[in-house]
C-alpha positions as CSV (number, residue, x, y, z in Angstrom):
1,M,53.6,81.5,80.0
2,S,54.5,83.0,76.7
3,D,56.5,80.9,74.3
4,A,57.7,83.6,71.9
5,P,61.3,83.4,70.6
6,L,63.4,85.7,72.6
7,T,64.1,89.2,71.1
8,A,67.9,90.0,70.0
9,A,68.0,92.8,72.6
10,Q,66.8,89.9,75.2
11,R,69.5,87.4,74.5
12,G,72.1,90.1,74.2
13,R,71.1,91.1,78.1
14,I,71.4,87.5,79.1
15,I,74.8,86.9,77.5
16,A,75.8,90.5,79.1
17,Y,74.9,89.1,82.4
18,W,77.0,86.0,81.9
19,L,79.9,88.1,80.8
20,L,79.6,90.2,83.8
21,A,79.4,87.2,86.1
22,V,82.8,85.7,84.3
23,C,83.9,89.1,85.3
24,V,83.3,88.8,88.7
25,M,85.3,85.5,88.6
26,V,88.2,87.3,87.0
27,Y,87.9,90.1,89.7
28,A,88.2,87.3,92.2
29,M,90.7,85.7,90.5
30,V,93.0,89.0,90.8
31,V,92.6,89.6,94.1
32,L,93.4,86.0,95.1
33,G,96.4,86.3,93.1
34,G,97.3,88.9,95.2
35,V,96.7,86.9,98.6
36,T,98.9,84.2,97.0
37,R,101.8,86.8,96.2
38,L,101.3,88.8,99.6
39,T,101.8,85.3,101.2
40,H,104.7,84.0,99.7
41,S,102.4,80.9,98.3
42,G,103.1,81.3,94.6
43,L,106.0,78.8,94.3
44,S,104.6,75.7,96.4
45,M,103.6,74.2,93.2
46,V,106.6,73.3,91.3
47,E,104.7,71.7,88.7
48,W,102.2,72.8,86.0
49,K,99.7,70.3,84.7
50,P,97.3,72.0,82.7
51,A,94.9,68.7,81.9
52,T,95.1,66.8,84.9
53,G,96.0,69.2,88.1
54,W,92.2,69.6,89.0
55,L,92.7,67.9,92.6
56,P,94.7,68.1,95.2
57,P,97.0,65.3,97.0
58,F,94.5,63.8,99.3
59,A,96.8,60.5,101.0
60,E,99.6,61.7,103.3
61,A,101.4,59.7,101.0
62,E,100.5,62.2,98.0
63,W,101.2,65.4,100.3
64,R,105.0,64.0,101.1
65,S,105.8,63.5,97.5
66,V,104.5,66.5,96.7
67,F,106.6,68.6,99.7
68,G,109.8,66.3,98.2
69,K,109.3,68.1,95.3
70,Y,109.1,71.4,96.7
71,K,112.3,70.9,98.9
72,E,114.2,70.3,95.7
73,F,113.6,74.2,95.0
74,P,115.8,77.3,96.2
75,E,112.6,78.5,97.7
76,Y,113.1,75.7,100.5
77,Q,116.5,75.5,100.7
78,K,116.9,79.6,101.2
79,V,113.8,80.8,102.8
80,N,111.7,77.8,104.6
81,A,114.2,75.5,105.3
82,G,112.9,73.8,108.2
83,M,109.0,73.9,107.1
84,T,107.1,71.6,108.2
85,L,104.3,69.8,106.0
86,G,101.7,71.1,107.8
87,E,103.3,75.0,107.1
88,F,103.5,74.1,103.4
89,K,100.2,72.7,103.1
90,S,98.9,76.6,104.0
91,I,101.0,78.1,101.7
92,F,99.9,75.0,98.9
93,W,96.5,75.4,99.3
94,L,96.0,79.4,98.4
95,E,98.3,78.5,95.2
96,F,96.0,75.4,94.5
97,L,92.9,77.1,94.4
98,H,94.5,80.1,92.8
99,R,94.9,77.2,89.8
100,L,91.7,76.0,90.3
101,W,90.2,79.2,90.0
102,G,91.7,79.9,86.7
103,R,90.4,76.8,85.5
104,L,86.9,77.0,87.0
105,I,87.3,80.2,85.0
106,G,88.0,78.9,81.5
107,L,84.6,76.2,82.0
108,A,82.3,79.2,83.2
109,F,83.2,80.9,80.2
110,L,83.7,77.9,77.6
111,A,80.2,75.9,78.1
112,P,78.0,78.9,77.6
113,F,79.7,80.4,75.0
114,V,79.3,76.9,73.0
115,F,75.7,76.7,74.3
116,F,75.1,80.4,72.7
117,A,76.9,79.9,69.9
118,A,75.1,76.6,69.4
119,K,71.4,78.4,69.7
120,R,72.8,81.3,67.1
121,W,72.5,83.8,69.8
122,V,75.9,85.2,68.6
123,S,76.4,86.8,65.9
124,R,79.4,86.6,63.7
125,A,81.3,89.9,65.1
126,L,80.4,88.9,68.3
127,G,81.5,85.9,68.2
128,W,85.0,86.6,67.3
129,K,85.2,88.8,70.3
130,L,84.4,85.8,72.7
131,A,86.7,83.6,71.0
132,L,89.5,86.5,71.2
133,M,88.3,86.9,75.1
134,F,88.7,82.5,75.2
135,V,92.0,82.9,73.9
136,L,93.7,85.4,76.2
137,G,92.3,83.6,78.8
138,G,94.3,80.6,77.6
139,L,97.2,82.5,77.6
140,Q,96.9,84.1,80.8
141,G,97.5,80.7,82.1
142,V,100.6,80.3,80.0
143,L,101.7,83.5,81.3
144,G,101.2,82.6,85.0
145,W,103.5,79.6,84.9
146,Y,106.2,81.2,82.8
147,M,106.1,83.7,85.7
148,V,106.3,80.9,88.6
149,K,109.3,79.3,86.4
150,S,111.3,82.6,87.0
151,G,110.8,81.8,90.8
152,L,112.1,78.3,90.4
153,T,115.7,79.4,90.6
154,D,118.4,80.2,92.7
155,R,116.7,83.3,93.5
156,P,113.7,82.2,94.6
157,D,111.4,85.2,93.8
158,V,109.5,85.7,90.5
159,S,110.6,88.3,88.3
160,Q,109.1,91.4,88.8
161,Y,108.4,91.8,84.9
162,R,106.3,88.6,84.5
163,L,104.4,89.4,87.7
164,T,103.1,92.7,85.8
165,A,102.7,91.6,82.9
166,H,100.5,88.4,84.4
167,L,98.7,91.5,86.2
168,G,98.4,93.6,82.7
169,A,97.2,90.9,81.1
170,A,94.1,89.8,83.5
171,L,93.2,93.2,83.6
172,A,93.3,93.5,80.1
173,V,90.9,90.6,79.6
174,Y,88.9,91.8,82.4
175,G,88.4,95.2,80.7
176,Y,87.8,93.7,77.2
177,M,85.2,91.6,78.7
178,L,83.4,94.1,80.7
179,W,83.2,97.0,77.6
180,V,81.4,94.3,75.7
181,A,79.4,93.3,78.4
182,L,78.1,97.0,78.7
183,G,77.9,97.1,75.1
184,L,75.5,94.3,75.0
185,L,73.3,95.6,78.3
186,W,72.8,99.1,77.7
187,P,73.4,99.3,73.8
188,K,74.1,103.2,72.4
189,P,71.3,104.9,70.3
190,P,73.0,105.8,66.5
191,P,75.0,109.0,67.3
192,S,73.0,112.3,67.7
193,P,73.7,115.5,66.2
194,P,77.6,117.1,67.8
195,G,76.8,119.3,70.5
196,P,74.9,119.5,73.9
197,P,71.1,120.5,73.6
198,P,70.3,124.5,73.8
199,G,71.2,125.8,77.4
200,A,72.5,122.4,78.6
201,K,76.1,122.1,80.2
202,R,78.7,120.3,78.4
203,A,79.7,116.6,79.9
204,P,83.6,115.7,79.9
205,P,84.4,113.5,76.7
206,A,84.4,110.1,77.3
207,R,87.6,110.1,75.6
208,S,88.8,111.9,79.2
209,A,87.5,108.7,80.5
210,M,89.4,106.6,78.8
211,M,92.4,108.1,79.1
212,L,92.3,108.2,83.0
213,A,91.3,104.7,82.5
214,A,94.4,104.0,80.4
215,L,96.0,106.2,83.5
216,V,94.9,103.5,86.0
217,F,95.5,101.1,84.0
218,V,99.3,102.2,84.0
219,T,99.5,102.6,87.4
220,A,97.8,99.4,88.5
221,L,101.0,97.9,86.6
222,S,103.5,100.1,88.5
223,G,101.8,98.9,91.4
224,G,102.6,95.0,89.6
225,L,106.4,96.2,89.9
226,V,106.1,97.4,93.3
227,A,104.8,94.1,94.5
228,G,107.2,91.8,92.8
229,L,110.2,93.8,94.3
230,D,108.9,94.1,97.4
231,A,109.3,98.0,97.3
232,G,106.0,98.8,99.5
233,F,108.6,97.2,102.7
234,A,110.8,100.4,102.1
235,F,110.0,104.5,102.8
236,N,106.9,103.7,104.6
237,T,106.1,107.3,105.3
238,F,104.3,109.7,103.3
239,P,103.7,112.0,102.0
240,L,107.7,112.3,101.8
241,M,109.8,109.5,101.0
242,D,113.1,109.1,103.5
243,G,112.1,113.0,104.6
244,G,112.4,114.1,101.0
245,F,110.2,114.4,97.8
246,M,112.6,112.6,96.2
247,P,114.5,109.9,98.2
248,E,118.2,109.4,97.6
249,G,119.8,106.1,95.0
250,M,116.7,107.1,92.5
251,F,119.4,106.5,89.7
252,D,122.0,104.7,90.9
253,M,121.4,102.1,88.7
254,T,123.0,101.9,84.8
255,P,121.7,102.3,82.1
256,A,119.7,104.9,83.9
257,Y,116.4,103.7,82.5
258,L,116.4,100.4,84.5
259,N,116.0,102.8,87.7
260,F,112.6,102.7,86.8
261,F,112.1,98.8,86.9
262,E,114.5,97.5,89.3
263,N,115.3,100.4,91.4
264,I,112.8,99.9,94.9
265,A,113.0,103.7,95.4
266,A,112.2,104.9,91.7
267,V,109.8,102.6,91.4
268,Q,107.9,103.6,94.1
269,F,108.3,106.7,93.6
270,E,106.7,106.4,90.2
271,H,103.9,104.5,91.6
272,R,103.2,107.4,94.1
273,L,103.4,110.0,91.4
274,L,101.2,107.9,89.0
275,A,98.2,107.2,91.8
276,E,98.3,111.2,92.7
277,A,98.1,112.0,89.2
278,V,95.1,109.4,89.1
279,I,93.1,110.8,91.9
280,I,94.1,114.9,91.0
281,L,92.6,114.4,87.3
282,T,89.6,112.5,88.7
283,M,88.5,114.7,91.2
284,L,88.9,117.5,88.1
285,F,87.0,115.4,85.9
286,W,84.2,114.9,88.5
287,L,84.2,118.4,89.4
288,Q,83.6,119.1,85.2
289,A,81.0,116.2,85.2
290,R,78.7,117.2,88.4
291,K,78.2,120.5,86.4
292,A,77.0,119.1,83.1
293,D,73.3,117.8,82.4
294,L,74.0,113.7,82.7
295,A,71.8,111.0,82.5
296,A,70.9,109.4,85.8
297,R,73.1,106.1,85.4
298,A,76.0,108.1,84.1
299,R,76.4,110.3,87.0
300,L,76.2,107.3,89.0
301,A,79.1,105.9,87.0
302,V,81.0,109.0,87.5
303,N,80.4,109.9,91.1
304,L,81.0,106.1,92.1
305,F,84.4,106.9,89.9
306,A,85.5,109.7,92.6
307,L,84.5,107.9,95.5
308,T,86.5,104.4,94.7
309,A,89.3,107.1,93.8
310,L,89.4,108.3,97.2
311,A,88.9,105.2,98.7
312,Q,91.9,103.5,96.9
313,V,93.9,106.4,98.3
314,A,93.2,105.8,101.1
315,L,93.8,102.3,101.0
316,G,97.3,102.6,99.6
317,I,98.6,105.5,102.2
318,S,97.2,102.9,104.5
319,T,98.9,99.9,103.4
320,L,102.2,101.9,102.7
321,L,102.2,103.1,106.5
322,L,101.3,99.9,108.5
323,V,103.9,98.0,106.1
324,V,101.9,95.8,104.3
325,P,99.4,93.7,106.3
326,V,98.1,91.5,104.0
327,A,94.3,92.5,104.5
328,L,95.3,96.1,103.3
329,A,97.7,95.0,100.7
330,S,94.6,92.9,99.2
331,A,91.9,95.3,99.8
332,H,94.3,97.6,97.8
333,Q,94.5,95.5,94.9
334,A,90.8,95.0,95.0
335,G,90.6,98.5,94.7
336,A,92.3,99.2,91.8
337,V,90.5,96.3,89.8
338,A,87.1,98.6,91.1
339,L,88.8,101.8,90.3
340,F,89.5,100.4,87.0
341,T,86.0,99.0,86.3
342,M,84.8,102.6,87.5
343,S,86.9,104.5,84.6
344,L,85.8,102.2,82.1
345,W,81.5,102.3,83.5
346,S,82.1,106.2,83.2
347,A,84.1,106.1,79.8
348,Y,81.2,104.0,78.2
349,E,78.3,106.4,79.8
350,L,79.7,109.4,78.2
351,K,80.3,107.9,74.9
352,S,78.1,109.5,72.6
């Protein structure tokens, strides 16, 4: 076995695999957060102990103490009055696992980061990027508690604004990590002269894929508003809403801009419209790309992007028509992250 030191490219690939592993953990975290929301488990833990909250209750007395604190808040009093300790445990465990998984992500990031830095595998530029990821991840935990606090009030439901911010921050950190990992795994060669080789068909520019990635991101944020308002439980028909393209009552709120964030009819309509724009533009993007002379990996990325978009639309429509079953709604949220992943991968592969 050779004792030769690792090359910079080999070290970069190792760091890329680590970042991709953390991306998988963040992906699971987003899906678990969706399940927590869908099962109304997020307000079961009424305290935030970032340093000491690693262990759940064990003894019966500890469980009764935690349950007693939950009873002091409006969700129990207005929604779950009469809930048994066993029923409380079923929602507590989901929220506990969600928070524990966030802590484990922090460890899975910090320990290798320190190791790579100590081994001098990390350049100054990459070090700043990794440090930023860690800080943003920590702030995401703070934002999560800020979201939960909004539901520990007279209205026992988290703010749709804070829920959407929490989701958006998770996707932003995930996307940043993924982009850096792709750059380390498959570094781009120096820019070639502009224009395709003679006779080659021009591929769609990377900026088109980036614009689609931005549109997928905004659509996911609108899905956060839908989830926060429980808007998926209304207008459970497709393609029409209440028998029309635009439902009645879309602009009942004043001032008018509030309708786009707080009116169930308007929020669901804009999510539908954004999703329809995503699928149409993605298919047009794919049709242009399939005629171009793409490298094998770029063609794979673009094809998977299109397939994921089709699957995501099918999941979204099914979730709506079946009135938001937990399994389908969770798959739809997972599909949103998968679609965001494919859009970013396509953009990276098309980058010159």
